[in-house]
N, C-alpha and C positions, 0 to 999 in steps of 0.2 A: 363589838365596837363599830363595825361597819353600819349595822342597822341603827345604832344609837343616834347617828346623825339625822336619820329620818324622824325618830321620836323627838329629837331636839326641835326640829322644824315644826312638828305638830304642836309640841308643848308651848313654844313661844308664840304660836298663833292663838293659843288659848289664854296666854298670860301676857308677858312682854319679855324681851330678851333678858333684861336684868332680873326680873322676878324669877323666871325659870332657872337662870344660872344659879341664883342664890339657893333656891329650893333643891335643885339637883345636887349641889355640893353638900348641903346639910344632910340629905338622904344618904349620899355616898359616905360621909363621915360616920354617921350612925351605923351604916352597914359595916364599915371597916372595924369599928370598935367592937361590934357584935362578933365578927369573925375572930378578932384577937382574943376576946374573952372565951369563946368556944375552944380555941386552941391553947388556952392557958398562957398566952403571951402577956408580958408586962405592958401596961398602957401608960407608963410614966413618960412624961415629955423630956426628951434629951436634946442636946445641941439646939438650945432655944433660939439663938440668933440666926443660925443657919436655917433652921426650920421656918423661921419667920420670913427670911428672904425668899426661900423657895415657895412658901405659901403665897406670898404676895405676887410673885412672878408667875409661877407655873399653875397656880390655882386661880387666884383672882384675875390676873391679867389675861391668862389664856382663855378662861371661860367667858369673860366679858367680851373679848374680841371675837371668839368663835360664835357665840350666840348672836351677836350683832351681824356677823357675816352670813350666818345661815339664814337669818330672816330676810336679808336683802339680796344676797348673791345666790342662795340656794344651797341645799345640803350636799349635792354631788360635787359642785365646783369647789365649795369650801373645803371638803375633805381632801380633794386632790391638792389644793393649794397648801393646806396645812402639812400634808405628807411630803412636801419638798424639804421638810425638816432635816432628813439625813444629809442633804447636800450643804445646808447651812452648817451642820455639825462638822462635816469634813473640812470646810474652810476655817471654821473657828478652832478646830483641833490642830490645824496646821499652825495657826498663829499663837495659841495659848498653851498647847500641849506638845508642840514640836513634832506632831505626827505628819509625815510626808504624804502628799497626794501623788500617787504613782501611776504611770501607764494609762490603762483604760479607765481609771477613776476620773481622770481629767475629761475623757470623752463623755462619761456619765454625767459629770457636772455640766458640761456644755449642752447635752441633750435636755437636762432638767431645766436649765434657764431658758433654752429655746422654747420649751413647752410652757414655761411660766409667761413668757412674752406673748405667746399665741393665746393663752387663756385670758390674760388681762387685756390684750388688744388695745394698747394705749393710743394707737393711730386713729381709732374711731372717734375719740374725743366726745363721747356721749356721757361721760361721767360714771359709767357703770364700773369701771375699774376701781373707783374710790370705795365701792361696796366690797370689792374683793380684797382690797389692801389689808383690812384687819386680819383676814385669814393668813396672809403672807407674814404679817407681823407676829401673829400667834405662833406660827411654825418657827419663826426666828427666836422667839422667847423660849420655846420648848428646847431648841438647840442650845441656847445660852445656859439654861438650867441643867441640861445634860452635861455640859462642860464643867459647870460649877460642881455638880455632884461627883463627877469623876475625879476632879482635883481634890475635893474635900475628903472623899472616901479613901484616898491614898494614905492619909494620916489619921483617920478616925474610923472606928467600927460603927457602921450604920445598920440599924434594924429597918429593913425596907418597909415592913408592915407598919411599924410605929411611925416612921417618918411620913409615910403616905397619909395615915390617919390624921396626924397632927397638922400636916400642911393643908389638908382639907378644912380642918377646924379654923386655922389661922386665916386661910384664904376666904372663908365664909364671912368673916367680919366685914371687910370692905365691900363684898358682894351684897350683903344685907343692907349696908349703909347706902350704897348706890341705888339699890332697888327701892329703898324707902324715900330717898331724896328726889329721884327722877319721877315726874308725873307719868302715870300709865293707866290704862283702862282697868276696871275691876277684873280680878281673876275669875275666869269662867270655870268654876269647879265642876268637874264631871268625872265619871269613871274613866273616860279617855285620858284626861289629864293625869289622873292618879296612876294609870298604867304607864304613861310616858315618863312620869317622875320615877316610878319604881324601876323601869327598865334602864333609863339613863343614869339614875343615881345609884341604885343598888347593883343591878346586873352588870352594867357597862363600867361603872366607876369602881365599885368595891369587888364584886365577884369576878369581873373581867380581869382585874389586877392579879387576883389569886390564881386564876387559870393561866395567865401569862407567866407567872412565877413557876408554875408547874411545868409549862412547856419548856422554859429555859432550863429547868432541872433535868428533864429527861431527854432533851435533844441538844445537839451542838448549837451554839449561839448563831452560827451562820445559817444553819438549816432553819432554826426557829424564826429568823428574820424574814425568811421567804413568806411566812404566813401573813406578815403585815401587808404584803402586796394585795391580799384579798380585801383589805379594809376599804380603800377608795373605790375598788371595783364593785363591791357589794353596795356601797352607798350610791354610786351612780345608777346602778341597775334598779334598786328599790326606789330611789328618788324619781326615776322616770316612770316606773310602774304605779307607784302609790301617790306621788305628788304631782305627776305630770310635768316634771322638770326635764325637758329635752334639750340637751346642750346644743349650742350653735355649731356649725361646721368647724369654725376655727378653734372653738373650745374642745371639740372632739379630737382634733389633730394635736392640740396642746396636751390633752390628757394622755393620749397614746405615747407622746414623746416622754412625758413624765413617767409613765408606767414602764416604758422600755429602759429608761435610765435607772429606775429602781430595780428592775430585774437584773440589769447588768451589774449594778453595785452589789446586790445580794449574791449573784453568782461568783463574783470576785471574792466576796467574804467567805463563802463556802469552800472555794478552791484553796484559799489561804489557810483556812482552818484544817482542811484535810492534809495540807502540806506540813502544818505544824504538828498535828496529832492524827496520823493516818488511821489508827484503830478507832478512835472516837468519831472521827469524821465520817466513817462508813456505817455507823450505827443508824 
């Protein structure tokens, strides 16, 4: 997942943000259905209206915004801004799910938003923050869909594999429409583009989801969440090494604040998990 932000940047330089987003989602959908067929899972579409809503928001909206942000704001900065999502989720869960923000969680939220302000640097008035804003909105959309899924799953049994596959199919429709409608240079087909599509679409989108489900199955949720901290770190490192994206000093300080906030939030989650289930929490 961390390196996929780099392959996204390379891919959209060879195509366009909208073309690459559409092709990536189509490849991911094909990969998900292949994995489901190999496992003998049903591919029947269920919960049509809910899947349509999630597909439009979490697939079409998210990939359009992040592809545009990666092109203009860079892979490293975009990944950090998107991964402010857990803090949007905390605030939305307080409003819509009645989940309280307690103690040091408030401190983590303050750190995250301080980091967000440093990264966007609105006081510079150069307009650069307008290119970063789509990444922030994408993270917010991800948080909204997380709340929607959590509420819906309380009353309905959801097959995560089927839901993911069909939301990719549904989300691909508006992505293809936008890619067709918006003028763009011809696609520069090459082995490099094919590799980027395979990695971003199949490995990161389809196979990455399966690996994440495995991690959640064998590790406590709090411990598993710590692994997500590596995603923006890997992205920033490889974006600097491979793409030459060196963050400005104020962006580095902002990224460190966001990383510290994520680390604190994950630690609090692990501590709470061990308190609730001491045996499982120590595995």
